[in-house]
All heavy atoms as a GROMACS GRO file, in nm:
protein
  518
    1MET      N    1  -4.733  -3.372   2.748
    1MET     CA    2  -4.652  -3.262   2.793
    1MET      C    3  -4.516  -3.264   2.724
    1MET      O    4  -4.465  -3.161   2.684
    1MET     CB    5  -4.638  -3.272   2.945
    1MET     CG    6  -4.571  -3.156   3.006
    1MET     SD    7  -4.686  -3.020   3.013
    1MET     CE    8  -4.603  -2.912   3.116
    2LEU      N    9  -4.457  -3.380   2.712
    2LEU     CA   10  -4.327  -3.391   2.646
    2LEU      C   11  -4.335  -3.352   2.500
    2LEU      O   12  -4.249  -3.281   2.450
    2LEU     CB   13  -4.274  -3.534   2.659
    2LEU     CG   14  -4.142  -3.562   2.586
    2LEU    CD1   15  -4.028  -3.488   2.655
    2LEU    CD2   16  -4.113  -3.710   2.583
    3ARG      N   17  -4.441  -3.395   2.432
    3ARG     CA   18  -4.459  -3.360   2.291
    3ARG      C   19  -4.465  -3.210   2.273
    3ARG      O   20  -4.405  -3.154   2.182
    3ARG     CB   21  -4.586  -3.422   2.236
    3ARG     CG   22  -4.571  -3.562   2.192
    3ARG     CD   23  -4.697  -3.618   2.135
    3ARG     NE   24  -4.788  -3.521   2.081
    3ARG     CZ   25  -4.904  -3.551   2.026
    3ARG    NH1   26  -4.942  -3.674   2.020
    3ARG    NH2   27  -4.982  -3.458   1.978
    4LEU      N   28  -4.540  -3.144   2.358
    4LEU     CA   29  -4.554  -2.999   2.348
    4LEU      C   30  -4.423  -2.928   2.377
    4LEU      O   31  -4.390  -2.828   2.314
    4LEU     CB   32  -4.663  -2.950   2.444
    4LEU     CG   33  -4.805  -2.997   2.415
    4LEU    CD1   34  -4.899  -2.950   2.525
    4LEU    CD2   35  -4.852  -2.948   2.281
    5ASP      N   36  -4.348  -2.980   2.471
    5ASP     CA   37  -4.221  -2.917   2.507
    5ASP      C   38  -4.118  -2.931   2.395
    5ASP      O   39  -4.043  -2.839   2.368
    5ASP     CB   40  -4.169  -2.977   2.637
    5ASP     CG   41  -4.052  -2.898   2.693
    5ASP    OD1   42  -4.058  -2.774   2.688
    5ASP    OD2   43  -3.955  -2.960   2.739
    6LEU      N   44  -4.112  -3.046   2.331
    6LEU     CA   45  -4.017  -3.067   2.223
    6LEU      C   46  -4.053  -2.987   2.099
    6LEU      O   47  -3.966  -2.940   2.027
    6LEU     CB   48  -4.010  -3.216   2.187
    6LEU     CG   49  -3.948  -3.310   2.288
    6LEU    CD1   50  -3.964  -3.454   2.242
    6LEU    CD2   51  -3.803  -3.277   2.310
    7ASN      N   52  -4.181  -2.972   2.074
    7ASN     CA   53  -4.228  -2.912   1.950
    7ASN      C   54  -4.247  -2.760   1.961
    7ASN      O   55  -4.292  -2.698   1.866
    7ASN     CB   56  -4.358  -2.978   1.906
    7ASN     CG   57  -4.379  -2.969   1.758
    7ASN    OD1   58  -4.286  -2.945   1.684
    7ASN    ND2   59  -4.501  -2.988   1.715
    8SER      N   60  -4.213  -2.700   2.073
    8SER     CA   61  -4.230  -2.555   2.088
    8SER      C   62  -4.093  -2.487   2.091
    8SER      O   63  -3.996  -2.544   2.143
    8SER     CB   64  -4.307  -2.524   2.216
    8SER     OG   65  -4.237  -2.571   2.328
    9PRO      N   66  -4.082  -2.367   2.036
    9PRO     CA   67  -3.953  -2.297   2.036
    9PRO      C   68  -3.913  -2.251   2.175
    9PRO      O   69  -3.997  -2.221   2.259
    9PRO     CB   70  -3.977  -2.179   1.943
    9PRO     CG   71  -4.123  -2.162   1.937
    9PRO     CD   72  -4.186  -2.294   1.967
   10LYS      N   73  -3.785  -2.249   2.199
   10LYS     CA   74  -3.728  -2.203   2.326
   10LYS      C   75  -3.638  -2.082   2.299
   10LYS      O   76  -3.605  -2.054   2.185
   10LYS     CB   77  -3.644  -2.316   2.390
   10LYS     CG   78  -3.722  -2.440   2.422
   10LYS     CD   79  -3.821  -2.413   2.531
   10LYS     CE   80  -3.903  -2.538   2.557
   10LYS     NZ   81  -4.016  -2.517   2.638
   11PRO      N   82  -3.595  -2.012   2.402
   11PRO     CA   83  -3.510  -1.894   2.380
   11PRO      C   84  -3.378  -1.927   2.309
   11PRO      O   85  -3.328  -1.848   2.231
   11PRO     CB   86  -3.483  -1.842   2.521
   11PRO     CG   87  -3.595  -1.893   2.604
   11PRO     CD   88  -3.635  -2.024   2.542
   12ARG      N   89  -3.322  -2.044   2.333
   12ARG     CA   90  -3.191  -2.078   2.276
   12ARG      C   91  -3.199  -2.164   2.150
   12ARG      O   92  -3.099  -2.187   2.084
   12ARG     CB   93  -3.106  -2.152   2.378
   12ARG     CG   94  -3.070  -2.067   2.495
   12ARG     CD   95  -2.975  -2.142   2.584
   12ARG     NE   96  -2.970  -2.081   2.715
   12ARG     CZ   97  -2.908  -2.133   2.818
   12ARG    NH1   98  -2.847  -2.249   2.805
   12ARG    NH2   99  -2.909  -2.073   2.933
   13ARG      N  100  -3.318  -2.216   2.118
   13ARG     CA  101  -3.330  -2.304   2.002
   13ARG      C  102  -3.468  -2.288   1.939
   13ARG      O  103  -3.563  -2.244   2.003
   13ARG     CB  104  -3.308  -2.450   2.039
   13ARG     CG  105  -3.415  -2.507   2.130
   13ARG     CD  106  -3.410  -2.659   2.135
   13ARG     NE  107  -3.501  -2.711   2.235
   13ARG     CZ  108  -3.630  -2.732   2.213
   13ARG    NH1  109  -3.684  -2.707   2.098
   13ARG    NH2  110  -3.707  -2.781   2.309
   14SER      N  111  -3.477  -2.327   1.814
   14SER     CA  112  -3.606  -2.325   1.746
   14SER      C  113  -3.681  -2.455   1.777
   14SER      O  114  -3.626  -2.546   1.839
   14SER     CB  115  -3.586  -2.309   1.596
   14SER     OG  116  -3.509  -2.416   1.546
   15ALA      N  117  -3.804  -2.463   1.734
   15ALA     CA  118  -3.884  -2.584   1.756
   15ALA      C  119  -3.824  -2.701   1.679
   15ALA      O  120  -3.773  -2.684   1.568
   15ALA     CB  121  -4.028  -2.560   1.712
   16LEU      N  122  -3.829  -2.818   1.737
   16LEU     CA  123  -3.778  -2.937   1.671
   16LEU      C  124  -3.879  -2.987   1.568
   16LEU      O  125  -4.000  -2.971   1.586
   16LEU     CB  126  -3.749  -3.046   1.773
   16LEU     CG  127  -3.643  -3.015   1.877
   16LEU    CD1  128  -3.633  -3.129   1.977
   16LEU    CD2  129  -3.509  -2.990   1.812
   17ALA      N  130  -3.830  -3.049   1.464
   17ALA     CA  131  -3.916  -3.105   1.360
   17ALA      C  132  -3.993  -3.224   1.417
   17ALA      O  133  -3.946  -3.291   1.510
   17ALA     CB  134  -3.832  -3.148   1.241
   18PRO      N  135  -4.112  -3.252   1.360
   18PRO     CA  136  -4.189  -3.367   1.409
   18PRO      C  137  -4.112  -3.499   1.401
   18PRO      O  138  -4.123  -3.583   1.491
   18PRO     CB  139  -4.312  -3.369   1.318
   18PRO     CG  140  -4.328  -3.229   1.274
   18PRO     CD  141  -4.188  -3.174   1.264
   19ALA      N  142  -4.032  -3.517   1.296
   19ALA     CA  143  -3.954  -3.641   1.283
   19ALA      C  144  -3.852  -3.653   1.396
   19ALA      O  145  -3.833  -3.762   1.452
   19ALA     CB  146  -3.885  -3.644   1.148
   20THR      N  147  -3.789  -3.543   1.434
   20THR     CA  148  -3.692  -3.544   1.544
   20THR      C  149  -3.762  -3.575   1.675
   20THR      O  150  -3.712  -3.655   1.756
   20THR     CB  151  -3.621  -3.409   1.553
   20THR    OG1  152  -3.562  -3.379   1.426
   20THR    CG2  153  -3.514  -3.410   1.659
   21CYS      N  154  -3.877  -3.515   1.697
   21CYS     CA  155  -3.956  -3.543   1.819
   21CYS      C  156  -3.993  -3.690   1.826
   21CYS      O  157  -3.986  -3.751   1.933
   21CYS     CB  158  -4.081  -3.457   1.822
   21CYS     SG  159  -4.051  -3.281   1.835
   22ASN      N  160  -4.033  -3.748   1.713
   22ASN     CA  161  -4.071  -3.890   1.711
   22ASN      C  162  -3.953  -3.980   1.741
   22ASN      O  163  -3.968  -4.083   1.806
   22ASN     CB  164  -4.132  -3.927   1.576
   22ASN     CG  165  -4.271  -3.871   1.559
   22ASN    OD1  166  -4.336  -3.833   1.656
   22ASN    ND2  167  -4.317  -3.866   1.436
   23ARG      N  168  -3.833  -3.943   1.697
   23ARG     CA  169  -3.714  -4.024   1.726
   23ARG      C  170  -3.683  -4.020   1.876
   23ARG      O  171  -3.645  -4.120   1.935
   23ARG     CB  172  -3.593  -3.976   1.646
   23ARG     CG  173  -3.606  -3.978   1.496
   23ARG     CD  174  -3.658  -4.110   1.440
   23ARG     NE  175  -3.683  -4.104   1.298
   23ARG     CZ  176  -3.799  -4.071   1.241
   23ARG    NH1  177  -3.902  -4.040   1.317
   23ARG    NH2  178  -3.814  -4.071   1.112
   24ILE      N  179  -3.699  -3.903   1.936
   24ILE     CA  180  -3.674  -3.890   2.081
   24ILE      C  181  -3.777  -3.970   2.160
   24ILE      O  182  -3.742  -4.042   2.254
   24ILE     CB  183  -3.677  -3.742   2.122
   24ILE    CG1  184  -3.560  -3.667   2.058
   24ILE    CG2  185  -3.675  -3.727   2.274
   24ILE    CD1  186  -3.565  -3.518   2.073
   25ILE      N  187  -3.904  -3.962   2.120
   25ILE     CA  188  -4.009  -4.038   2.188
   25ILE      C  189  -3.985  -4.188   2.171
   25ILE      O  190  -4.000  -4.265   2.266
   25ILE     CB  191  -4.148  -3.997   2.134
   25ILE    CG1  192  -4.179  -3.853   2.175
   25ILE    CG2  193  -4.256  -4.092   2.184
   25ILE    CD1  194  -4.300  -3.794   2.106
   26GLY      N  195  -3.944  -4.230   2.052
   26GLY     CA  196  -3.914  -4.371   2.029
   26GLY      C  197  -3.799  -4.420   2.115
   26GLY      O  198  -3.800  -4.532   2.166
   27LEU      N  199  -3.699  -4.336   2.133
   27LEU     CA  200  -3.586  -4.371   2.219
   27LEU      C  201  -3.630  -4.388   2.363
   27LEU      O  202  -3.590  -4.483   2.431
   27LEU     CB  203  -3.478  -4.264   2.208
   27LEU     CG  204  -3.354  -4.283   2.295
   27LEU    CD1  205  -3.279  -4.408   2.253
   27LEU    CD2  206  -3.265  -4.162   2.285
   28LEU      N  207  -3.716  -4.298   2.410
   28LEU     CA  208  -3.767  -4.309   2.548
   28LEU      C  209  -3.851  -4.435   2.566
   28LEU      O  210  -3.843  -4.500   2.671
   28LEU     CB  211  -3.849  -4.185   2.584
   28LEU     CG  212  -3.771  -4.056   2.602
   28LEU    CD1  213  -3.865  -3.939   2.622
   28LEU    CD2  214  -3.675  -4.068   2.718
   29LYS      N  215  -3.930  -4.469   2.465
   29LYS     CA  216  -4.011  -4.592   2.474
   29LYS      C  217  -3.922  -4.715   2.480
   29LYS      O  218  -3.948  -4.808   2.557
   29LYS     CB  219  -4.105  -4.601   2.354
   29LYS     CG  220  -4.220  -4.502   2.360
   29LYS     CD  221  -4.311  -4.517   2.240
   29LYS     CE  222  -4.428  -4.421   2.248
   29LYS     NZ  223  -4.524  -4.440   2.141
   30THR      N  224  -3.816  -4.717   2.401
   30THR     CA  225  -3.723  -4.830   2.401
   30THR      C  226  -3.651  -4.841   2.534
   30THR      O  227  -3.635  -4.951   2.589
   30THR     CB  228  -3.622  -4.815   2.287
   30THR    OG1  229  -3.692  -4.807   2.164
   30THR    CG2  230  -3.525  -4.932   2.283
   31MET      N  231  -3.608  -4.728   2.588
   31MET     CA  232  -3.541  -4.729   2.718
   31MET      C  233  -3.636  -4.779   2.828
   31MET      O  234  -3.595  -4.853   2.917
   31MET     CB  235  -3.489  -4.590   2.752
   31MET     CG  236  -3.374  -4.546   2.666
   31MET     SD  237  -3.329  -4.372   2.685
   31MET     CE  238  -3.298  -4.359   2.858
   32GLY      N  239  -3.762  -4.739   2.819
   32GLY     CA  240  -3.861  -4.786   2.915
   32GLY      C  241  -3.884  -4.935   2.907
   32GLY      O  242  -3.899  -5.003   3.009
   33GLN      N  243  -3.888  -4.988   2.783
   33GLN     CA  244  -3.906  -5.132   2.766
   33GLN      C  245  -3.788  -5.210   2.823
   33GLN      O  246  -3.807  -5.315   2.885
   33GLN     CB  247  -3.924  -5.166   2.618
   33GLN     CG  248  -4.058  -5.123   2.561
   33GLN     CD  249  -4.174  -5.191   2.630
   33GLN    OE1  250  -4.235  -5.135   2.720
   33GLN    NE2  251  -4.204  -5.311   2.588
   34LEU      N  252  -3.667  -5.159   2.802
   34LEU     CA  253  -3.549  -5.226   2.859
   34LEU      C  254  -3.551  -5.220   3.012
   34LEU      O  255  -3.514  -5.318   3.078
   34LEU     CB  256  -3.422  -5.162   2.804
   34LEU     CG  257  -3.393  -5.188   2.657
   34LEU    CD1  258  -3.274  -5.106   2.611
   34LEU    CD2  259  -3.368  -5.335   2.632
   35ALA      N  260  -3.594  -5.108   3.067
   35ALA     CA  261  -3.604  -5.096   3.213
   35ALA      C  262  -3.709  -5.193   3.268
   35ALA      O  263  -3.692  -5.248   3.377
   35ALA     CB  264  -3.638  -4.952   3.252
   36LEU      N  265  -3.818  -5.214   3.193
   36LEU     CA  266  -3.919  -5.313   3.235
   36LEU      C  267  -3.860  -5.453   3.237
   36LEU      O  268  -3.884  -5.530   3.331
   36LEU     CB  269  -4.038  -5.311   3.139
   36LEU     CG  270  -4.149  -5.211   3.166
   36LEU    CD1  271  -4.252  -5.215   3.054
   36LEU    CD2  272  -4.215  -5.240   3.298
   37ARG      N  273  -3.785  -5.487   3.134
   37ARG     CA  274  -3.724  -5.622   3.127
   37ARG      C  275  -3.625  -5.646   3.241
   37ARG      O  276  -3.609  -5.758   3.287
   37ARG     CB  277  -3.652  -5.640   2.994
   37ARG     CG  278  -3.744  -5.653   2.878
   37ARG     CD  279  -3.666  -5.676   2.751
   37ARG     NE  280  -3.754  -5.663   2.635
   37ARG     CZ  281  -3.711  -5.651   2.512
   37ARG    NH1  282  -3.582  -5.651   2.486
   37ARG    NH2  283  -3.797  -5.640   2.414
   38MET      N  284  -3.556  -5.539   3.284
   38MET     CA  285  -3.457  -5.554   3.391
   38MET      C  286  -3.519  -5.532   3.529
   38MET      O  287  -3.447  -5.526   3.628
   38MET     CB  288  -3.342  -5.455   3.369
   38MET     CG  289  -3.264  -5.483   3.244
   38MET     SD  290  -3.112  -5.388   3.223
   38MET     CE  291  -3.164  -5.221   3.250
   39ASP      N  292  -3.652  -5.517   3.535
   39ASP     CA  293  -3.726  -5.497   3.660
   39ASP      C  294  -3.680  -5.373   3.736
   39ASP      O  295  -3.678  -5.371   3.859
   39ASP     CB  296  -3.716  -5.620   3.750
   39ASP     CG  297  -3.789  -5.739   3.691
   39ASP    OD1  298  -3.891  -5.718   3.623
   39ASP    OD2  299  -3.743  -5.853   3.714
   40VAL      N  300  -3.646  -5.268   3.664
   40VAL     CA  301  -3.609  -5.141   3.725
   40VAL      C  302  -3.735  -5.059   3.753
   40VAL      O  303  -3.744  -4.990   3.855
   40VAL     CB  304  -3.512  -5.062   3.634
   40VAL    CG1  305  -3.480  -4.925   3.691
   40VAL    CG2  306  -3.385  -5.141   3.612
   41ILE      N  307  -3.833  -5.068   3.662
   41ILE     CA  308  -3.960  -4.996   3.677
   41ILE      C  309  -4.074  -5.096   3.664
   41ILE      O  310  -4.057  -5.208   3.615
   41ILE     CB  311  -3.975  -4.882   3.574
   41ILE    CG1  312  -3.968  -4.937   3.432
   41ILE    CG2  313  -3.871  -4.774   3.596
   41ILE    CD1  314  -3.995  -4.834   3.324
   42ASP      N  315  -4.193  -5.055   3.709
   42ASP     CA  316  -4.310  -5.142   3.701
   42ASP      C  317  -4.394  -5.112   3.577
   42ASP      O  318  -4.457  -5.201   3.522
   42ASP     CB  319  -4.397  -5.127   3.826
   42ASP     CG  320  -4.325  -5.175   3.950
   42ASP    OD1  321  -4.244  -5.271   3.939
   42ASP    OD2  322  -4.348  -5.117   4.057
   43VAL      N  323  -4.401  -4.984   3.537
   43VAL     CA  324  -4.485  -4.942   3.426
   43VAL      C  325  -4.405  -4.850   3.335
   43VAL      O  326  -4.335  -4.760   3.383
   43VAL     CB  327  -4.611  -4.867   3.476
   43VAL    CG1  328  -4.696  -4.820   3.360
   43VAL    CG2  329  -4.691  -4.954   3.570
   44ASN      N  330  -4.415  -4.872   3.205
   44ASN     CA  331  -4.349  -4.786   3.108
   44ASN      C  332  -4.445  -4.673   3.070
   44ASN      O  333  -4.530  -4.689   2.985
   44ASN     CB  334  -4.307  -4.866   2.985
   44ASN     CG  335  -4.227  -4.784   2.887
   44ASN    OD1  336  -4.199  -4.668   2.909
   44ASN    ND2  337  -4.190  -4.845   2.776
   45GLU      N  338  -4.430  -4.559   3.135
   45GLU     CA  339  -4.518  -4.445   3.112
   45GLU      C  340  -4.497  -4.385   2.973
   45GLU      O  341  -4.585  -4.317   2.920
   45GLU     CB  342  -4.497  -4.338   3.218
   45GLU     CG  343  -4.534  -4.382   3.358
   45GLU     CD  344  -4.683  -4.403   3.375
   45GLU    OE1  345  -4.762  -4.339   3.305
   45GLU    OE2  346  -4.721  -4.484   3.461
   46ALA      N  347  -4.383  -4.408   2.913
   46ALA     CA  348  -4.354  -4.351   2.780
   46ALA      C  349  -4.442  -4.413   2.672
   46ALA      O  350  -4.460  -4.352   2.566
   46ALA     CB  351  -4.207  -4.370   2.746
   47MET      N  352  -4.498  -4.529   2.696
   47MET     CA  353  -4.583  -4.593   2.596
   47MET      C  354  -4.713  -4.516   2.576
   47MET      O  355  -4.781  -4.534   2.476
   47MET     CB  356  -4.613  -4.738   2.635
   47MET     CG  357  -4.489  -4.827   2.635
   47MET     SD  358  -4.398  -4.827   2.480
   47MET     CE  359  -4.506  -4.921   2.378
   48LYS      N  360  -4.748  -4.428   2.668
   48LYS     CA  361  -4.871  -4.350   2.657
   48LYS      C  362  -4.854  -4.229   2.565
   48LYS      O  363  -4.952  -4.167   2.526
   48LYS     CB  364  -4.913  -4.301   2.795
   48LYS     CG  365  -4.947  -4.414   2.890
   48LYS     CD  366  -4.981  -4.360   3.026
   48LYS     CE  367  -5.006  -4.472   3.125
   48LYS     NZ  368  -5.034  -4.421   3.260
   49ILE      N  369  -4.731  -4.194   2.532
   49ILE     CA  370  -4.704  -4.076   2.449
   49ILE      C  371  -4.728  -4.111   2.303
   49ILE      O  372  -4.670  -4.205   2.250
   49ILE     CB  373  -4.559  -4.027   2.468
   49ILE    CG1  374  -4.531  -3.996   2.614
   49ILE    CG2  375  -4.534  -3.904   2.382
   49ILE    CD1  376  -4.385  -3.968   2.642
   50GLU      N  377  -4.814  -4.034   2.238
   50GLU     CA  378  -4.840  -4.056   2.096
   50GLU      C  379  -4.738  -3.980   2.013
   50GLU      O  380  -4.693  -3.872   2.051
   50GLU     CB  381  -4.980  -4.008   2.059
   50GLU     CG  382  -5.090  -4.087   2.124
   50GLU     CD  383  -5.226  -4.036   2.083
   50GLU    OE1  384  -5.235  -3.958   1.988
   50GLU    OE2  385  -5.324  -4.077   2.148
   51GLN      N  386  -4.703  -4.037   1.900
   51GLN     CA  387  -4.608  -3.971   1.813
   51GLN      C  388  -4.677  -3.866   1.727
   51GLN      O  389  -4.798  -3.873   1.703
   51GLN     CB  390  -4.538  -4.074   1.725
   51GLN     CG  391  -4.448  -4.166   1.805
   51GLN     CD  392  -4.360  -4.251   1.718
   51GLN    OE1  393  -4.392  -4.275   1.604
   51GLN    NE2  394  -4.249  -4.294   1.772
   52LEU      N  395  -4.600  -3.771   1.681
   52LEU     CA  396  -4.651  -3.664   1.596
   52LEU      C  397  -4.664  -3.712   1.453
   52LEU      O  398  -4.595  -3.806   1.411
   52LEU     CB  399  -4.556  -3.544   1.600
   52LEU     CG  400  -4.539  -3.477   1.735
   52LEU    CD1  401  -4.429  -3.373   1.727
   52LEU    CD2  402  -4.668  -3.411   1.778
   53ARG      N  403  -4.748  -3.646   1.378
   53ARG     CA  404  -4.765  -3.679   1.237
   53ARG      C  405  -4.650  -3.618   1.159
   53ARG      O  406  -4.620  -3.500   1.171
   53ARG     CB  407  -4.897  -3.623   1.186
   53ARG     CG  408  -4.921  -3.655   1.042
   53ARG     CD  409  -5.057  -3.611   0.998
   53ARG     NE  410  -5.065  -3.626   0.854
   53ARG     CZ  411  -5.123  -3.543   0.774
   53ARG    NH1  412  -5.185  -3.438   0.823
   53ARG    NH2  413  -5.122  -3.563   0.644
   54GLU      N  414  -4.584  -3.699   1.079
   54GLU     CA  415  -4.472  -3.652   0.997
   54GLU      C  416  -4.522  -3.624   0.857
   54GLU      O  417  -4.589  -3.705   0.796
   54GLU     CB  418  -4.362  -3.758   0.991
   54GLU     CG  419  -4.296  -3.784   1.124
   54GLU     CD  420  -4.185  -3.887   1.115
   54GLU    OE1  421  -4.126  -3.900   1.006
   54GLU    OE2  422  -4.160  -3.954   1.215
   55ASP      N  423  -4.490  -3.506   0.808
   55ASP     CA  424  -4.531  -3.467   0.673
   55ASP      C  425  -4.406  -3.440   0.590
   55ASP      O  426  -4.381  -3.328   0.546
   55ASP     CB  427  -4.620  -3.344   0.677
   55ASP     CG  428  -4.683  -3.315   0.543
   55ASP    OD1  429  -4.694  -3.407   0.461
   55ASP    OD2  430  -4.721  -3.198   0.521
   56ASN      N  431  -4.325  -3.543   0.572
   56ASN     CA  432  -4.201  -3.527   0.498
   56ASN      C  433  -4.195  -3.620   0.376
   56ASN      O  434  -4.091  -3.674   0.343
   56ASN     CB  435  -4.081  -3.550   0.590
   56ASN     CG  436  -4.086  -3.686   0.656
   56ASN    OD1  437  -4.180  -3.761   0.638
   56ASN    ND2  438  -3.985  -3.719   0.734
   57ILE      N  439  -4.308  -3.635   0.311
   57ILE     CA  440  -4.315  -3.722   0.194
   57ILE      C  441  -4.259  -3.647   0.074
   57ILE      O  442  -4.293  -3.533   0.048
   57ILE     CB  443  -4.460  -3.765   0.167
   57ILE    CG1  444  -4.514  -3.843   0.287
   57ILE    CG2  445  -4.469  -3.848   0.040
   57ILE    CD1  446  -4.662  -3.872   0.276
   58ARG      N  447  -4.171  -3.712   0.001
   58ARG     CA  448  -4.112  -3.651  -0.117
   58ARG      C  449  -4.199  -3.680  -0.238
   58ARG      O  450  -4.245  -3.792  -0.258
   58ARG     CB  451  -3.973  -3.706  -0.144
   58ARG     CG  452  -3.873  -3.667  -0.039
   58ARG     CD  453  -3.737  -3.716  -0.079
   58ARG     NE  454  -3.640  -3.683   0.026
   58ARG     CZ  455  -3.515  -3.718   0.022
   58ARG    NH1  456  -3.469  -3.790  -0.080
   58ARG    NH2  457  -3.434  -3.685   0.119
   59THR      N  458  -4.220  -3.579  -0.318
   59THR     CA  459  -4.293  -3.596  -0.442
   59THR      C  460  -4.192  -3.604  -0.555
   59THR      O  461  -4.109  -3.515  -0.572
   59THR     CB  462  -4.388  -3.476  -0.466
   59THR    OG1  463  -4.474  -3.464  -0.354
   59THR    CG2  464  -4.471  -3.499  -0.592
   60ARG      N  465  -4.197  -3.712  -0.629
   60ARG     CA  466  -4.101  -3.732  -0.738
   60ARG      C  467  -4.175  -3.739  -0.870
   60ARG      O  468  -4.285  -3.794  -0.879
   60ARG     CB  469  -4.021  -3.859  -0.716
   60ARG     CG  470  -3.939  -3.854  -0.590
   60ARG     CD  471  -3.863  -3.981  -0.569
   60ARG     NE  472  -3.796  -3.977  -0.442
   60ARG     CZ  473  -3.676  -4.023  -0.422
   60ARG    NH1  474  -3.611  -4.081  -0.518
   60ARG    NH2  475  -3.620  -4.015  -0.303
   61PHE      N  476  -4.114  -3.684  -0.970
   61PHE     CA  477  -4.171  -3.683  -1.103
   61PHE      C  478  -4.079  -3.753  -1.198
   61PHE      O  479  -3.957  -3.744  -1.188
   61PHE     CB  480  -4.196  -3.539  -1.150
   61PHE     CG  481  -4.293  -3.465  -1.065
   61PHE    CD1  482  -4.251  -3.381  -0.964
   61PHE    CD2  483  -4.430  -3.479  -1.086
   61PHE    CE1  484  -4.341  -3.312  -0.885
   61PHE    CE2  485  -4.521  -3.411  -1.008
   61PHE     CZ  486  -4.476  -3.328  -0.907
   62LEU      N  487  -4.136  -3.822  -1.295
   62LEU     CA  488  -4.058  -3.889  -1.397
   62LEU      C  489  -4.079  -3.814  -1.527
   62LEU      O  490  -4.192  -3.796  -1.574
   62LEU     CB  491  -4.106  -4.035  -1.412
   62LEU     CG  492  -4.035  -4.117  -1.518
   62LEU    CD1  493  -3.887  -4.133  -1.483
   62LEU    CD2  494  -4.100  -4.254  -1.528
   63ASP      N  495  -3.971  -3.766  -1.586
   63ASP     CA  496  -3.977  -3.696  -1.713
   63ASP      C  497  -3.958  -3.796  -1.825
   63ASP      O  498  -3.865  -3.876  -1.826
   63ASP     CB  499  -3.869  -3.589  -1.723
   63ASP     CG  500  -3.892  -3.476  -1.626
   63ASP    OD1  501  -4.009  -3.454  -1.588
   63ASP    OD2  502  -3.794  -3.411  -1.586
   64VAL      N  503  -4.048  -3.791  -1.923
   64VAL     CA  504  -4.037  -3.876  -2.042
   64VAL      C  505  -3.953  -3.800  -2.145
   64VAL      O  506  -3.985  -3.690  -2.183
   64VAL     CB  507  -4.176  -3.910  -2.099
   64VAL    CG1  508  -4.162  -3.997  -2.222
   64VAL    CG2  509  -4.260  -3.978  -1.993
   65GLN      N  510  -3.846  -3.862  -2.189
   65GLN     CA  511  -3.758  -3.796  -2.287
   65GLN      C  512  -3.749  -3.873  -2.414
   65GLN      O  513  -3.760  -3.985  -2.429
   65GLN     CB  514  -3.619  -3.777  -2.229
   65GLN     CG  515  -3.622  -3.683  -2.113
   65GLN     CD  516  -3.481  -3.660  -2.058
   65GLN    OE1  517  -3.384  -3.713  -2.106
   65GLN    NE2  518  -3.473  -3.580  -1.955
   0.00000   0.00000   0.00000
């Protein structure tokens, strides 16, 4: 549900890029792990969220001169 909400456009903003969504999900997972270590929560539900596929590979060419 969180992935769909981040990756869909809203009235005030456009859809977030997959890389941005993955950074937000990673932050939530880290916060959940810290809460587990401090015994604030019993289960880190954020670990169940899968990250989106990032397609931001740069293609570079080498020119022979």
